[in-house]
TORNU-493686 format. One record per residue (C-alpha): y, x, z; residue in three letters. Coordinates in steps of 0.05 Angstrom, whole numbers, padded with zeros to 5 digits, always signed. Layout:
<pts>
YXZAla/...
</pts>
This chain:
<pts>
-00420+00278-00586Met/-00440+00243-00642Gln/-00353+00241-00651Lys/-00356+00311-00652Ile/-00413+00317-00708Leu/-00370+00266-00750Lys/-00303+00306-00747Arg/-00351+00380-00769Met/-00347+00367-00846Pro/-00263+00362-00827Leu/-00257+00424-00796Ile/-00307+00457-00846Val/-00256+00432-00902Val/-00192+00454-00864Leu/-00222+00518-00856Leu/-00238+00529-00936Cys/-00172+00499-00948Gly/-00144+00556-00906Ala/-00192+00613-00937Val/-00162+00585-01003Gln/-00101+00589-00983Met/-00109+00666-00971Val/-00136+00672-01041Ala/-00070+00636-01078Gln/-00038+00683-01041Gly/-00053+00741-01079Thr/-00025+00708-01140Glu/+00043+00680-01103Ser/+00098+00719-01070Thr/+00077+00738-01004Pro/+00127+00701-00971Asp/+00111+00637-01012Glu/+00037+00652-00988Ala/+00051+00653-00917Met/+00094+00601-00905Arg/+00040+00554-00946Lys/-00016+00589-00901Leu/+00030+00573-00836Gln/+00033+00501-00854Ile/-00047+00490-00866Arg/-00059+00527-00799Met/-00005+00485-00762Asp/-00051+00416-00796Glu/-00117+00454-00775Leu/-00085+00461-00699Arg/-00073+00397-00699Ser/-00136+00374-00717Gln/-00168+00417-00666Met/-00125+00395-00616Ala/-00144+00321-00620Gln/-00219+00343-00618Ile/-00205+00381-00563Gln/-00173+00325-00521Ala/-00234+00277-00539Glu/-00273+00331-00513Leu/-00232+00331-00449Asp/-00236+00269-00442Ala/-00309+00253-00447Met/-00328+00305-00387His/-00261+00282-00353Gly/-00250+00225-00312Glu/-00294+00163-00311Asn/-00264+00118-00364Lys/-00215+00156-00384Leu/-00236+00158-00464Ser/-00235+00081-00455Asp/-00168+00081-00429Ala/-00133+00135-00475Ile/-00174+00115-00545Lys/-00118+00064-00575Asp/-00064+00104-00550Val/-00009+00112-00596Arg/+00071+00137-00597Pro/+00120+00083-00574Val/+00147+00056-00642Pro/+00220+00051-00623Glu/+00217-00017-00628Ser/+00189-00027-00571Val/+00216+00034-00527Gln/+00222+00001-00453Thr/+00265+00059-00432Gly/+00204+00078-00379Ala/+00164+00144-00372Ile/+00095+00120-00400Glu/+00043+00155-00427Arg/+00037+00162-00499Thr/-00018+00221-00516Leu/-00068+00257-00493Pro/-00056+00329-00479Pro/-00101+00328-00415Leu/-00135+00400-00397Pro/-00209+00392-00379Ala/-00210+00368-00313Ser/-00289+00348-00271Glu/-00328+00291-00289His/-00340+00238-00239Leu/-00401+00211-00240Ser/-00408+00130-00239Glu/-00422+00133-00159Glu/-00367+00177-00140Gln/-00315+00137-00183Gln/-00331+00061-00151Arg/-00326+00092-00085Ala/-00261+00131-00102Ala/-00225+00076-00132Ile/-00246+00009-00146Gly/-00214-00037-00195Glu/-00172-00082-00148Glu/-00152-00020-00117Thr/-00125+00011-00184Ala/-00093-00059-00204Glu/-00053-00082-00141Tyr/+00021-00077-00146Glu/+00080-00069-00094Thr/+00150-00058-00086Phe/+00143+00002-00050Ser/+00089+00040-00089Glu/+00062+00077-00025Asp/-00015+00075-00062Pro/+00014+00125-00105Glu/+00022+00183-00046Ala/-00046+00162-00019Ala/-00098+00215-00013Ala/-00160+00199-00051Arg/-00235+00214-00050Leu/-00244+00271-00102Tyr/-00169+00268-00123Asn/-00186+00212-00171Ala/-00125+00179-00204Pro/-00092+00123-00196Leu/-00085+00103-00267Glu/-00137+00135-00308Ala/-00085+00151-00371Thr/-00039+00202-00314Tyr/+00024+00162-00332Pro/+00088+00211-00334Gly/+00043+00277-00320Phe/+00049+00334-00373Phe/+00014+00404-00375Val/+00058+00458-00344Leu/+00070+00503-00409Pro/+00020+00570-00409Gly/-00027+00533-00350Thr/-00086+00477-00337Gln/-00036+00452-00283Thr/-00012+00381-00288Met/+00060+00352-00262Leu/+00086+00293-00259Arg/+00152+00282-00227Ile/+00170+00208-00201Asn/+00221+00176-00164Gly/+00261+00118-00157Arg/+00337+00101-00142Leu/+00337+00036-00099Trp/+00391-00003-00073Thr/+00389-00059-00010Asp/+00447-00110-00006Leu/+00431-00141+00067Ile/+00461-00203+00094Phe/+00451-00219+00170Asp/+00472-00284+00195Pro/+00468-00272+00262Arg/+00454-00196+00300Pro/+00379-00171+00280Ala/+00382-00104+00305Gly/+00363-00048+00255Val/+00410-00056+00194Gln/+00365-00031+00130Asp/+00290-00045+00168Ala/+00273-00101+00199Phe/+00249-00093+00266Ile/+00240-00154+00315Pro/+00225-00107+00372Ala/+00302-00085+00358Ser/+00333-00159+00357Ile/+00386-00162+00413Pro/+00367-00193+00478Ile/+00418-00231+00494Pro/+00443-00238+00414Gln/+00513-00256+00436Gly/+00561-00287+00385Ser/+00534-00308+00311Ser/+00574-00257+00277Thr/+00555-00251+00204Asn/+00543-00177+00183Asn/+00538-00150+00109Phe/+00495-00077+00095Ala/+00486-00035+00029Ala/+00437+00022+00031Ser/+00397+00071-00019Val/+00358+00100+00038Arg/+00292+00072+00010Gln/+00311+00117-00059Ser/+00256+00171-00059Arg/+00235+00234-00105Leu/+00165+00262-00103Ser/+00121+00315-00142Thr/+00062+00309-00158Asp/+00013+00375-00191Phe/-00073+00365-00207Arg/-00102+00430-00210Ile/-00171+00450-00252Pro/-00208+00498-00199Val/-00265+00523-00226Ser/-00330+00495-00203Gly/-00288+00451-00152Arg/-00263+00388-00195Gly/-00180+00377-00189Thr/-00137+00405-00132Ala/-00074+00373-00112Arg/-00017+00377-00086Met/+00041+00326-00074Phe/+00104+00318-00042Met/+00156+00261-00027Gln/+00217+00255+00001Phe/+00257+00194+00015Asp/+00332+00192+00040Phe/+00326+00164+00118Phe/+00359+00215+00149Gly/+00375+00205+00227Ser/+00427+00169+00254Asn/+00433+00126+00194Gly/+00446+00180+00143Ala/+00426+00191+00071Thr/+00391+00260+00082Thr/+00330+00278+00050Pro/+00278+00262+00096Arg/+00201+00293+00088Leu/+00150+00232+00078Arg/+00086+00274+00050His/+00065+00345+00035Ala/+00000+00351+00031Tyr/-00059+00388-00010Ala/-00138+00367-00025Gln/-00187+00403-00054Ile/-00261+00388-00048Asp/-00241+00332-00006Asn/-00199+00382+00054Ile/-00136+00355+00059Leu/-00085+00396+00102Val/-00013+00379+00109Gly/+00023+00316+00127Gln/+00016+00250+00094Thr/-00015+00174+00118Phe/-00051+00172+00193Thr/-00125+00160+00172Asn/-00119+00098+00216Phe/-00089+00067+00161Leu/-00096+00034+00088Asp/-00047+00048+00042Pro/-00082+00000-00010Asp/-00068-00057+00044Ala/+00000-00061+00047Thr/+00033-00133+00039Pro/+00084-00121-00030Asp/+00153-00129+00012Thr/+00226-00112-00007Leu/+00235-00098+00070Asp/+00232-00014+00084Phe/+00192-00031+00148Gln/+00141-00079+00130Gly/+00100-00134+00172Pro/+00111-00116+00257Asn/+00038-00103+00257Ser/+00027-00054+00216Arg/+00005+00011+00232Leu/+00050+00058+00190Ser/+00058+00128+00210Val/+00056+00201+00166Arg/+00035+00260+00214Leu/+00010+00335+00201Pro/-00070+00327+00202Gln/-00138+00361+00172Ala/-00180+00315+00141Arg/-00248+00318+00108Tyr/-00269+00255+00065Ser/-00352+00244+00044Phe/-00381+00203-00006Leu/-00435+00149+00032Ile/-00461+00117-00024Gly/-00456+00047-00061Arg/-00381+00052-00058Gly/-00377+00068+00017Met/-00340+00137+00035Ser/-00321+00151+00100Gly/-00268+00210+00131Ser/-00258+00247+00191Val/-00185+00270+00212Ala/-00153+00321+00275Val/-00079+00296+00269Glu/-00006+00313+00316Gln/-00015+00278+00387Pro/+00042+00250+00423Asn/+00038+00226+00482Ser/+00092+00155+00469Asp/+00099+00144+00535Ile/+00169+00128+00573Arg/+00194+00111+00642Phe/+00232+00140+00702Ser/+00218+00139+00779Gln/+00280+00145+00826Asn/+00327+00161+00771Gly/+00276+00224+00740Ser/+00247+00223+00674Ala/+00168+00230+00666Ala/+00152+00293+00619Val/+00104+00274+00556Arg/+00041+00320+00556Ile/-00007+00325+00504Thr/-00065+00357+00517Pro/-00110+00343+00461Ala/-00103+00323+00379Pro/-00124+00249+00364Asp/-00180+00245+00334Gly/-00191+00198+00284Leu/-00249+00161+00240Leu/-00256+00118+00177Lys/-00304+00082+00137Phe/-00288+00053+00074Arg/-00321+00005+00015Tyr/-00289-00003-00051Glu/-00323-00063-00100Gly/-00295-00091-00163Glu/-00247-00143-00131Arg/-00231-00118-00064Gly/-00245-00061-00018His/-00252-00063+00064Ile/-00238-00013+00107Gln/-00245+00003+00186Val/-00217+00061+00219Ser/-00219+00079+00293Ser/-00173+00128+00333Thr/-00190+00164+00407Phe/-00126+00199+00444Arg/-00113+00232+00507Glu/-00047+00202+00548Leu/-00016+00248+00592Ala/+00051+00261+00629Val/+00079+00301+00682Arg/+00111+00252+00745Leu/+00181+00269+00754Pro/+00197+00320+00811Asp/+00146+00370+00805Gly/+00096+00301+00807Gly/+00024+00315+00792Pro/+00001+00303+00716Gln/-00027+00235+00701Glu/-00069+00214+00641Ser/-00108+00160+00608Ala/-00161+00150+00545Phe/-00133+00109+00488Gly/-00170+00080+00430Trp/-00156+00036+00377Gly/-00197-00003+00314Leu/-00168-00028+00255Asn/-00201-00078+00205Phe/-00167-00084+00149Leu/-00166-00093+00065Gly/-00157-00135+00004Ala/-00188-00178-00039Met/-00168-00218-00109Gln/-00173-00292-00100Val/-00157-00315-00170Tyr/-00131-00286-00230Gly/-00091-00226-00203Arg/-00069-00266-00144Asp/-00098-00231-00083Asn/-00094-00230-00004Ile/-00084-00166+00038Val/-00098-00169+00114Tyr/-00110-00123+00183Gln/-00132-00142+00248Val/-00124-00074+00293Ala/-00138-00068+00373Tyr/-00130-00016+00420Gly/-00106+00011+00480Asn/-00050+00064+00475Gly/-00036+00055+00397Ile/+00030+00026+00398Ser/+00056+00089+00372Arg/+00016+00070+00308Tyr/+00054+00003+00297Val/+00123-00018+00271Asn/+00151-00052+00320Asp/+00139-00018+00384Thr/+00139+00062+00352Arg/+00185+00098+00389Ala/+00192+00051+00437Phe/+00144+00094+00496Gly/+00091+00039+00508Leu/+00029+00080+00494Asp/+00012+00074+00572Ala/+00054+00066+00635Ala/+00038+00058+00711Pro/+00000+00005+00731Arg/+00050-00008+00799Ser/+00113+00019+00834Glu/+00062+00033+00889Thr/+00000+00065+00847Asp/+00026+00111+00788Leu/-00043+00118+00757Thr/-00032+00121+00674Leu/-00064+00048+00636Lys/-00060+00060+00572Ala/-00028-00010+00542Leu/-00073-00059+00499Pro/-00043-00083+00445Leu/-00066-00136+00391Phe/-00036-00132+00311Gly/-00059-00183+00262Pro/-00021-00191+00195Tyr/-00031-00230+00127Phe/-00009-00223+00054Gly/-00022-00266+00000Tyr/+00001-00246-00067Gln/+00021-00286-00131His/+00041-00273-00203Tyr/+00079-00330-00227Trp/+00075-00287-00298Ala/+00063-00221-00323Arg/+00136-00201-00296Thr/+00145-00251-00239Val/+00111-00243-00174Arg/+00117-00267-00101Ser/+00084-00248-00043Thr/+00092-00287+00037Ala/+00075-00252+00102Thr/+00059-00257+00165Phe/+00045-00209+00228Gly/+00043-00218+00297Phe/+00043-00164+00353Val/+00031-00169+00421Gln/+00028-00118+00488Leu/+00005-00126+00556Gln/+00060-00103+00612Asn/+00031-00079+00672Thr/+00079-00092+00737Ala/+00113-00026+00743Phe/+00151-00035+00674Gln/+00213-00074+00673Pro/+00227-00144+00659Gly/+00272-00128+00588Asp/+00207-00091+00560Thr/+00184-00116+00494Phe/+00118-00162+00504His/+00105-00189+00432Lys/+00144-00215+00371Ser/+00132-00243+00293Thr/+00149-00236+00230Tyr/+00158-00274+00167Ser/+00177-00264+00096Ser/+00177-00288+00026Ala/+00203-00258-00035Asn/+00207-00266-00108Val/+00200-00202-00154Ile/+00227-00192-00223Trp/+00208-00141-00271Asn/+00274-00144-00322Ala/+00252-00088-00363Val/+00225-00029-00371Gly/+00218+00013-00293Asn/+00282-00035-00270Met/+00261-00089-00224Asp/+00297-00135-00179Phe/+00281-00180-00122Gly/+00306-00228-00059Val/+00275-00236+00004Glu/+00278-00275+00059Phe/+00258-00252+00138Leu/+00250-00289+00201Tyr/+00236-00246+00265Gly/+00223-00281+00336Trp/+00215-00231+00401Val/+00203-00245+00470Ala/+00216-00196+00535Gln/+00161-00190+00595Lys/+00211-00231+00631Asp/+00210-00288+00586Gly/+00265-00284+00543Ala/+00273-00287+00477Lys/+00310-00290+00406Ala/+00308-00296+00344Asn/+00336-00277+00265Ala/+00337-00291+00202Pro/+00352-00237+00143Arg/+00369-00250+00074Ile/+00352-00184+00024Gln/+00374-00167-00035Phe/+00342-00104-00072Ser/+00349-00068-00145Gly/+00297-00011-00156Arg/+00289+00029-00223Tyr/+00228+00077-00221Thr/+00217+00144-00258Phe/+00144+00131-00284Val/+00113+00062-00300Lys/+00044+00062-00257Leu/+00024-00014-00275His/+00040-00045-00344Ser/+00059-00118-00351Ala/+00014-00114-00410Asp/-00043-00096-00365Ser/-00105-00144-00395Pro/-00119-00165-00332Ser/-00064-00211-00331Met/
</pts>
């Protein structure tokens, strides 16, 4: 308020000047008087807009006034080719208390940088922005709605010294057993390219609503047709639509070039309804009801069992945000069911899972991310086992009662910054599934995933990286295979979400 009082003399002077201009207009031609008056009025509007921006910042997101106080137009000599925020034309938004802001997004979470930029799409408590300056947003004319159109153009160049399964995503479970001849294979892909829209809409007495939509080009059968990733809306911490399952944490994803990431990562996007709530002291929680899927696949006497989804999946999550890191514990509860072949009875099993994961800064901007997941019937969530029908299986040939298969899946990633524009991440993941006597010998049993990369922010929003990957897989009968991969990636993003000139670097 003191800032506004200090500007009051300026406002009075400008108003007096406008009045004086009108008086002078009686002594000159009407056209000349109107022209001069219009110039003065434009100056007045400019000053008032600046005052309004400061008022909005004082009543808007926490720390926003600090974030924009030194913002100036970018001189031509330092333009980077990146879409960055240079002026503050933000509409009024709700005020987040210090406690709300702390629980919504901590300092480490806001600064964590990944090549995939999945944190941009994550739904957050009170729709708190990932970055306080709202980079890339603009106000739609005639409204108070802000919009950011973002995306990335991405090319992968992939070389496999021997068969490694899926060409444009490294999935150890897909490595063929036996592998056959060691034939070199080269592939190029642009399917990791994305396009997204992010609306922020002020709602009187309700804060800010968010509507987010994102597409990539991972069409079926290797096609580059658009595929919906996210389509959700959130207001009053109530979310409806499709986005990341409540069982995972996109802020704890290792920084990889590979599209899939660690074999043990829980990574699905599902239609859902979710409610989030503040607990206090940096803690929050959320409950969700999500689309079910009994990912079960087996046959008896040549006839396939029919999958059934009797009830939605229920999920519960608790999260703690601190300045140097965050911790999250999430759980899922599921009913898995099939109808046995040839008109047989319905069989069902209870599925459940726990996932402990998070991220922590350890030195400078260096950080670690981690996950430890365990449960019965959670294969549908895991990168290496998803879509293989491994949520549950009959116990034996003579006992067709359904058993939810136990799965253990940890991963660990370490990110190191060599310089402000050069970083590396080393990642290791492990998955082990307990099989039943009914399942055939070639059923997936366990796998490992290892990767190491170097990523360079060349200029503006242009990034390049090279990554070495190695996977290993074993079947129930003990047969094994392994495969290396070398991947080169280039990416240009429309909006720069992390600045190489960040003070923390």
